[in-house]
KEMI-435817 format. One line per 5 residues: number of its first residue (from 0); their letters; for each residue x, y, z of N, C-alpha, C, CB. Coordinates in Angstrom, 1 decimal, always signed. Glycine has a CB too. Layout:
# residues N
NUM) a) X Y Z X Y Z X Y Z X Y Z ~ ... $
# end
This chain:
# residues 133
0) mttpt) +0.7 -0.8 -0.2 -0.3 -0.3 +0.0 +0.9 +1.7 +0.3 -1.4 -1.4 +1.4 ~ +0.2 +2.1 -0.5 +1.0 +3.4 -0.9 +0.7 +4.2 +0.6 +0.3 +4.3 -2.6 ~ +2.0 +5.4 +0.9 +1.5 +6.2 +2.3 +0.4 +6.8 +1.8 +2.5 +7.3 +2.9 ~ -0.8 +7.2 +3.2 -1.7 +7.9 +2.4 -1.7 +9.7 +2.0 -3.1 +7.5 +3.1 ~ -1.7 +10.7 +1.8 -1.7 +12.3 +1.6 -2.1 +12.8 +1.8 -1.7 +12.9 +1.1 $
5) elpin) -1.4 +13.7 +2.8 -2.7 +15.5 +3.2 -2.6 +16.2 +1.3 -1.3 +17.5 +5.2 ~ -3.8 +16.4 +1.6 -3.7 +18.1 +0.8 -4.3 +19.0 +1.5 -4.5 +18.3 -0.7 ~ -3.8 +20.6 +1.1 -4.4 +21.6 +2.1 -5.6 +22.0 +0.7 -3.1 +23.1 +3.0 ~ -6.8 +22.6 +1.9 -7.7 +23.1 +0.6 -7.7 +24.5 +1.0 -9.5 +22.4 +0.4 ~ -7.1 +25.2 -0.4 -6.7 +26.9 +1.1 -7.4 +27.7 +0.4 -4.7 +27.8 +1.4 $
10) gnndv) -7.6 +26.9 -1.2 -8.0 +28.0 -2.4 -8.3 +27.2 -4.1 -6.2 +29.3 -2.4 ~ -8.7 +27.7 -5.0 -9.2 +27.3 -5.7 -8.0 +26.5 -6.5 -9.9 +28.3 -6.1 ~ -6.8 +27.1 -6.7 -5.8 +26.0 -7.0 -5.8 +24.7 -6.5 -4.8 +26.3 -6.7 ~ -6.1 +24.6 -5.0 -6.1 +23.6 -4.0 -6.8 +22.2 -4.6 -6.9 +24.1 -2.7 ~ -8.5 +22.8 -5.0 -9.5 +22.1 -5.1 -8.9 +22.0 -7.2 -11.4 +23.0 -4.2 $
15) vlvrq) -8.2 +22.0 -7.5 -7.5 +21.5 -8.8 -6.6 +20.5 -8.6 -6.7 +22.5 -9.4 ~ -6.1 +20.9 -7.8 -4.5 +20.0 -7.2 -5.3 +18.6 -6.8 -3.5 +20.9 -5.3 ~ -6.5 +18.9 -5.8 -7.2 +17.7 -5.2 -7.8 +17.0 -6.4 -8.4 +18.1 -4.1 ~ -8.7 +17.4 -7.3 -9.0 +16.6 -8.5 -8.0 +15.8 -8.8 -9.4 +17.4 -9.7 ~ -6.7 +16.5 -9.4 -5.8 +16.0 -10.5 -4.9 +14.9 -9.5 -4.7 +17.5 -11.4 $
20) hvrta) -4.5 +14.7 -8.4 -4.2 +13.9 -7.3 -4.7 +12.2 -6.6 -4.5 +14.8 -6.6 ~ -6.2 +12.7 -6.7 -7.7 +11.7 -7.0 -7.6 +11.6 -7.7 -9.0 +11.7 -6.9 ~ -7.8 +11.8 -9.2 -7.4 +10.7 -10.4 -6.0 +10.5 -10.6 -8.1 +11.1 -12.0 ~ -5.2 +10.9 -9.8 -4.0 +9.7 -10.6 -4.1 +8.6 -9.1 -1.7 +10.7 -11.0 ~ -4.8 +8.4 -8.2 -4.7 +7.5 -6.9 -5.7 +6.6 -7.7 -5.2 +8.3 -5.1 $
25) avdvg) -7.0 +7.2 -8.4 -7.8 +6.3 -8.9 -7.8 +5.1 -9.9 -8.5 +6.8 -9.1 ~ -6.9 +6.1 -11.0 -6.1 +4.8 -11.9 -5.2 +3.8 -11.2 -5.1 +5.4 -13.1 ~ -4.5 +4.5 -10.0 -3.5 +3.9 -9.2 -4.5 +2.3 -9.0 -3.1 +5.2 -7.5 ~ -5.4 +2.5 -8.2 -6.3 +2.0 -7.7 -7.3 +0.4 -8.6 -6.9 +3.3 -7.5 ~ -6.9 +1.2 -9.7 -7.6 +0.4 -10.8 -9.3 +0.5 -11.1 -7.2 -1.2 -10.4 $
30) lslvd) -9.9 +1.6 -10.6 -11.4 +1.7 -10.6 -11.4 +1.9 -12.0 -12.2 +2.8 -9.5 ~ -12.5 +1.7 -12.5 -12.9 +2.2 -13.9 -13.2 +3.6 -14.4 -14.0 +1.6 -14.2 ~ -12.8 +3.9 -15.3 -13.0 +5.3 -16.0 -14.5 +5.9 -15.6 -12.8 +5.2 -17.8 ~ -15.7 +5.2 -15.6 -16.9 +5.7 -14.6 -16.5 +5.9 -13.4 -18.0 +4.8 -14.4 ~ -15.9 +5.0 -12.7 -15.5 +5.1 -11.2 -14.7 +6.3 -10.9 -14.7 +3.8 -10.8 $
35) qtkvv) -13.7 +6.5 -11.7 -12.8 +7.4 -11.4 -13.3 +8.9 -12.0 -11.5 +6.9 -11.9 ~ -14.3 +9.2 -12.9 -15.0 +10.0 -12.8 -15.9 +10.7 -11.8 -15.3 +9.9 -13.5 ~ -16.6 +9.4 -11.2 -17.5 +9.4 -10.5 -17.0 +10.0 -8.9 -18.0 +8.0 -10.6 ~ -15.9 +9.5 -8.7 -14.9 +9.7 -7.2 -14.2 +10.8 -7.6 -13.7 +8.4 -6.7 ~ -13.6 +11.4 -8.6 -13.3 +12.4 -8.7 -14.4 +13.7 -9.0 -12.4 +12.2 -9.6 $
40) taase) -15.8 +13.6 -8.8 -16.3 +14.5 -8.7 -16.6 +14.6 -7.3 -17.2 +14.5 -9.6 ~ -17.2 +13.7 -6.6 -17.5 +13.9 -5.3 -16.2 +14.3 -5.0 -18.0 +12.9 -4.6 ~ -15.2 +14.0 -4.9 -13.7 +15.4 -4.5 -13.7 +16.5 -4.6 -12.5 +15.6 -5.2 ~ -14.4 +17.1 -5.6 -14.4 +18.1 -5.9 -15.2 +18.8 -5.5 -14.2 +18.1 -6.9 ~ -16.5 +18.5 -5.2 -17.8 +18.9 -4.8 -17.5 +19.1 -3.2 -19.0 +17.8 -5.2 $
45) larna) -17.0 +17.6 -2.6 -16.2 +18.0 -1.2 -15.0 +19.0 -0.8 -15.7 +16.8 -0.8 ~ -14.3 +19.3 -1.7 -13.1 +19.8 -1.5 -13.8 +21.6 -1.4 -12.0 +19.3 -3.0 ~ -14.5 +21.4 -2.5 -15.0 +23.3 -2.8 -16.3 +23.4 -1.4 -16.3 +23.6 -5.1 ~ -16.7 +22.4 -1.5 -17.9 +22.7 +0.1 -16.8 +23.1 +1.2 -19.1 +20.9 +0.8 ~ -16.0 +22.6 +1.4 -14.9 +23.0 +2.4 -14.4 +24.7 +2.3 -13.5 +21.8 +2.1 $
50) lvyag) -13.8 +25.1 +1.6 -13.2 +26.0 +0.9 -14.6 +27.1 +1.1 -12.6 +25.5 -0.8 ~ -15.6 +26.9 +0.5 -17.0 +27.9 +0.2 -17.2 +28.2 +1.9 -18.8 +26.9 -0.7 ~ -17.6 +27.0 +2.4 -18.7 +26.9 +3.9 -18.1 +27.2 +5.5 -19.2 +25.0 +4.1 ~ -16.5 +26.3 +4.6 -15.7 +26.8 +6.2 -14.1 +27.5 +5.9 -15.4 +25.2 +7.5 ~ -14.0 +27.7 +4.3 -13.1 +28.5 +4.7 -11.7 +28.2 +4.4 -13.2 +28.5 +5.9 $
55) ggrvr) -12.1 +27.2 +3.9 -10.8 +25.6 +4.0 -10.6 +24.3 +4.4 -9.7 +25.7 +4.6 ~ -10.0 +23.8 +4.2 -9.7 +22.5 +5.1 -8.8 +21.6 +4.5 -11.0 +21.6 +5.4 ~ -8.3 +20.5 +4.6 -7.6 +19.4 +3.4 -8.6 +18.2 +3.8 -5.6 +18.9 +3.6 ~ -7.7 +17.0 +2.9 -8.0 +16.0 +2.7 -7.0 +15.0 +2.8 -8.5 +16.0 +1.9 ~ -7.6 +13.7 +3.5 -6.4 +12.9 +3.4 -6.7 +11.8 +2.0 -6.2 +12.0 +5.1 $
60) veivq) -5.9 +11.3 +1.2 -5.9 +10.3 +0.1 -5.6 +9.1 +0.9 -4.9 +10.6 -1.2 ~ -6.0 +7.8 +0.2 -5.4 +6.7 +0.6 -5.9 +5.6 +0.2 -5.3 +6.7 +1.9 ~ -4.9 +5.0 -0.2 -5.7 +3.5 -1.3 -5.8 +2.3 -0.3 -4.5 +2.7 -3.0 ~ -6.7 +1.8 -0.1 -7.1 +0.9 +1.5 -8.2 -0.7 +0.6 -8.6 +2.6 +3.2 ~ -8.0 -1.3 +1.2 -7.6 -2.8 +0.7 -8.9 -3.4 +1.9 -5.3 -3.4 +1.0 $
65) nglrk) -9.8 -4.7 +1.4 -10.6 -4.8 +2.4 -10.5 -6.5 +2.4 -12.2 -4.0 +2.2 ~ -9.2 -6.8 +2.4 -9.0 -8.4 +1.5 -9.4 -8.9 +0.6 -9.2 -9.3 +2.0 ~ -10.5 -8.6 -0.6 -11.1 -8.9 -1.6 -10.6 -7.7 -3.1 -12.7 -9.0 -1.0 ~ -10.6 -6.6 -2.3 -10.4 -5.4 -3.6 -9.9 -3.9 -2.9 -12.2 -5.0 -4.5 ~ -9.1 -3.5 -3.6 -8.6 -2.3 -3.6 -10.0 -1.0 -3.6 -7.5 -2.2 -5.1 $
70) glrlt) -9.4 +0.1 -2.8 -10.6 +0.9 -3.2 -9.4 +2.3 -2.6 -12.6 +0.5 -2.2 ~ -10.2 +3.7 -2.5 -9.5 +4.9 -2.6 -10.5 +5.8 -1.8 -9.1 +5.2 -4.1 ~ -9.8 +6.0 -0.3 -10.7 +6.1 +0.6 -10.1 +7.7 +0.7 -10.8 +4.9 +1.8 ~ -11.1 +9.0 +0.7 -11.0 +10.1 +1.0 -11.2 +10.7 +2.0 -11.4 +10.5 +0.4 ~ -11.0 +11.3 +3.2 -11.1 +12.0 +4.4 -11.2 +13.7 +4.5 -9.9 +11.5 +5.0 $
75) fsdeg) -12.2 +14.4 +4.4 -12.1 +15.8 +4.2 -12.3 +16.4 +5.3 -13.0 +16.2 +3.2 ~ -11.7 +17.4 +5.8 -12.0 +17.7 +7.5 -11.7 +19.4 +6.9 -10.5 +16.9 +9.0 ~ -12.4 +19.7 +8.6 -12.3 +21.5 +7.6 -12.9 +21.6 +9.4 -13.9 +22.2 +5.5 ~ -12.2 +23.2 +9.8 -12.8 +23.8 +11.4 -13.5 +24.4 +11.2 -12.1 +24.6 +12.4 ~ -14.5 +24.6 +10.1 -15.3 +25.6 +10.2 -17.0 +25.3 +10.6 -15.0 +26.3 +9.0 $
80) pgipd) -17.9 +26.2 +10.2 -18.9 +26.6 +11.6 -19.8 +24.9 +11.7 -20.5 +28.4 +11.0 ~ -19.4 +23.6 +11.0 -20.2 +22.9 +10.9 -21.2 +22.6 +10.6 -20.2 +22.9 +11.3 ~ -22.1 +21.5 +10.5 -23.2 +21.5 +9.6 -24.1 +21.1 +11.0 -23.1 +20.3 +8.1 ~ -25.6 +22.2 +11.5 -26.4 +22.3 +12.4 -27.4 +21.0 +12.2 -27.0 +23.7 +12.4 ~ -27.8 +20.7 +10.8 -28.5 +19.4 +10.8 -28.3 +19.1 +9.3 -30.2 +19.4 +11.4 $
85) ieqal) -27.5 +17.8 +9.5 -27.2 +16.5 +8.6 -28.2 +16.4 +7.9 -27.0 +15.1 +9.2 ~ -29.2 +16.0 +8.0 -30.3 +14.8 +7.6 -30.9 +16.0 +6.5 -31.7 +14.1 +9.1 ~ -31.0 +17.2 +7.0 -31.0 +18.1 +5.7 -30.4 +18.7 +5.1 -31.4 +18.8 +5.7 ~ -29.2 +19.1 +5.5 -28.1 +19.2 +4.2 -27.7 +18.4 +3.4 -27.2 +19.5 +4.5 ~ -28.1 +17.0 +3.4 -28.2 +15.7 +2.9 -29.8 +15.6 +1.6 -28.4 +14.6 +4.6 $
90) vdgwt) -30.2 +16.5 +2.0 -31.2 +16.4 +1.1 -31.7 +17.6 -0.1 -32.3 +16.2 +2.0 ~ -31.6 +16.7 -1.7 -31.0 +17.1 -2.8 -31.9 +18.9 -3.2 -31.1 +15.7 -4.3 ~ -31.1 +19.6 -2.9 -31.7 +21.3 -3.5 -31.9 +22.2 -1.9 -33.8 +21.1 -4.6 ~ -31.0 +21.4 -1.3 -31.1 +22.1 +0.1 -29.7 +22.9 +0.2 -31.2 +20.9 +1.6 ~ -29.5 +23.9 +0.7 -28.4 +24.7 +0.2 -28.3 +26.1 +1.3 -28.6 +25.1 -1.6 $
95) tgggl) -27.4 +26.5 +2.2 -27.1 +27.7 +2.8 -26.5 +28.8 +1.9 -26.2 +27.5 +4.0 ~ -26.0 +28.3 +0.2 -25.1 +28.8 +0.0 -26.3 +29.1 -1.5 -23.6 +28.1 +0.1 ~ -25.7 +29.8 -2.7 -26.1 +30.0 -4.0 -26.0 +29.0 -4.6 -25.5 +30.7 -4.7 ~ -25.3 +27.4 -4.7 -25.4 +26.7 -5.0 -26.9 +26.0 -5.6 -24.8 +26.4 -4.3 ~ -26.4 +24.9 -6.0 -27.8 +24.0 -6.3 -28.3 +23.0 -5.5 -27.7 +23.4 -7.5 $
100) glgls) -27.8 +22.8 -4.2 -27.6 +21.8 -2.9 -27.9 +20.7 -3.6 -28.5 +21.9 -1.5 ~ -26.7 +20.3 -4.5 -26.2 +19.3 -5.1 -25.0 +18.4 -4.0 -25.7 +19.9 -6.5 ~ -24.4 +19.4 -3.3 -22.8 +18.6 -3.1 -22.8 +17.7 -2.3 -21.6 +19.4 -2.6 ~ -23.5 +17.9 -1.3 -23.3 +16.6 -0.4 -24.3 +15.3 -1.1 -23.9 +17.0 +1.6 ~ -25.2 +15.6 -0.9 -26.2 +14.3 -1.9 -25.9 +14.2 -2.9 -27.5 +14.3 -2.1 $
105) gsrrl) -25.8 +14.8 -3.8 -24.9 +13.9 -4.6 -23.2 +13.4 -4.5 -25.1 +14.5 -5.8 ~ -22.6 +13.8 -3.6 -21.1 +13.3 -3.7 -21.8 +11.4 -2.8 -19.4 +14.7 -2.4 ~ -22.6 +11.1 -2.2 -23.0 +10.6 -1.5 -23.5 +9.5 -2.2 -23.7 +11.2 -0.8 ~ -24.5 +10.2 -3.7 -24.8 +8.7 -4.6 -23.4 +8.5 -5.5 -26.4 +8.8 -5.8 ~ -22.5 +9.2 -5.5 -21.3 +8.9 -6.2 -20.4 +8.0 -5.9 -20.7 +9.8 -6.2 $
110) vdefd) -20.6 +7.9 -4.1 -19.4 +7.5 -3.9 -19.9 +5.8 -3.2 -18.4 +8.7 -3.0 ~ -19.4 +4.4 -3.0 -19.6 +3.5 -2.3 -20.1 +3.7 -0.8 -18.7 +3.0 -2.5 ~ -19.0 +4.2 -0.3 -19.3 +4.5 +1.7 -19.1 +5.9 +1.8 -18.0 +3.8 +3.0 ~ -20.0 +7.0 +2.8 -20.4 +7.8 +2.7 -20.4 +8.2 +4.3 -21.3 +7.7 +1.9 ~ -19.5 +8.9 +4.9 -20.1 +9.2 +6.4 -19.6 +10.8 +6.8 -19.3 +7.9 +7.7 $
115) lksap) -20.2 +11.0 +7.3 -20.5 +12.7 +7.9 -20.8 +12.5 +9.2 -21.8 +13.7 +7.4 ~ -19.7 +13.3 +9.7 -19.7 +13.7 +11.2 -19.6 +15.3 +11.0 -18.3 +12.8 +12.2 ~ -20.5 +15.9 +11.7 -20.5 +17.4 +11.9 -21.0 +18.2 +13.1 -21.1 +18.0 +11.0 ~ -21.0 +19.4 +13.9 -21.6 +19.9 +14.3 -21.2 +21.1 +14.9 -22.0 +19.2 +14.9 ~ -22.6 +22.0 +15.0 -22.2 +23.4 +15.0 -20.8 +23.8 +16.2 -23.7 +24.3 +15.4 $
120) gegtl) -19.6 +24.6 +15.5 -18.9 +24.9 +16.3 -17.9 +23.8 +15.9 -19.6 +25.1 +17.6 ~ -17.6 +22.8 +15.2 -17.0 +21.7 +16.0 -16.4 +21.4 +14.6 -18.0 +20.5 +17.0 ~ -16.7 +21.9 +13.1 -16.0 +21.5 +12.0 -17.0 +20.4 +11.2 -14.4 +20.9 +12.5 ~ -16.3 +20.2 +10.1 -16.9 +18.6 +9.6 -15.9 +17.5 +9.0 -18.2 +18.7 +8.4 ~ -16.5 +16.4 +9.4 -15.5 +15.5 +8.8 -16.2 +14.3 +7.7 -14.7 +14.9 +10.2 $
125) itvtk) -15.6 +14.4 +6.9 -16.5 +13.4 +5.5 -15.7 +12.7 +5.4 -17.0 +13.9 +3.9 ~ -16.1 +10.9 +5.2 -14.9 +9.7 +4.5 -15.9 +9.7 +3.9 -14.2 +8.1 +5.1 ~ -15.2 +9.3 +2.4 -15.8 +8.6 +1.4 -14.9 +7.7 +0.9 -16.3 +9.3 +0.3 ~ -15.4 +6.2 +0.7 -14.5 +5.4 -0.1 -15.4 +4.8 -1.5 -14.0 +4.2 +0.8 ~ -14.5 +4.7 -2.2 -15.0 +4.2 -3.9 -14.0 +2.8 -3.9 -14.5 +5.7 -5.5 $
130) war) -14.9 +1.7 -4.1 -13.8 +0.6 -4.2 -14.0 +0.0 -5.8 -14.0 -0.7 -2.7 ~ -12.8 -0.4 -6.2 -12.8 -1.1 -7.2 -13.4 -1.9 -7.3 -12.0 -1.6 -7.4 ~ -14.1 -2.6 -8.7 -15.1 -3.4 -9.1 -14.4 -4.5 -9.5 -16.0 -2.9 -10.0 $
# end
């Protein structure tokens, strides 16, 4: 296994670098082109959310294995204001910003595993995993 990589998310250039790094890791894991696109899209949405709603954060990119197959796990963390109502935040179309309200819910649909932990004043931690088929 490769060593996990931590990347900062402090500006638009960092979002681009996250996308590039996740694409490379997805290829290394052996994800199909469709699954590469899904995980890169999810990573882009989650990185942008950290930037827009929390003023920045970081992502940990790691290749994981569950015995049968490899996968790509991404852990996004920030020290922003947190999400007061996680259930509401995962509803399609709900937004506190000016977007379409599809970032969190869309990202959840694009990956195989999605875990979100957040509370007001405590920041947000989102872990997603995409498994090779």
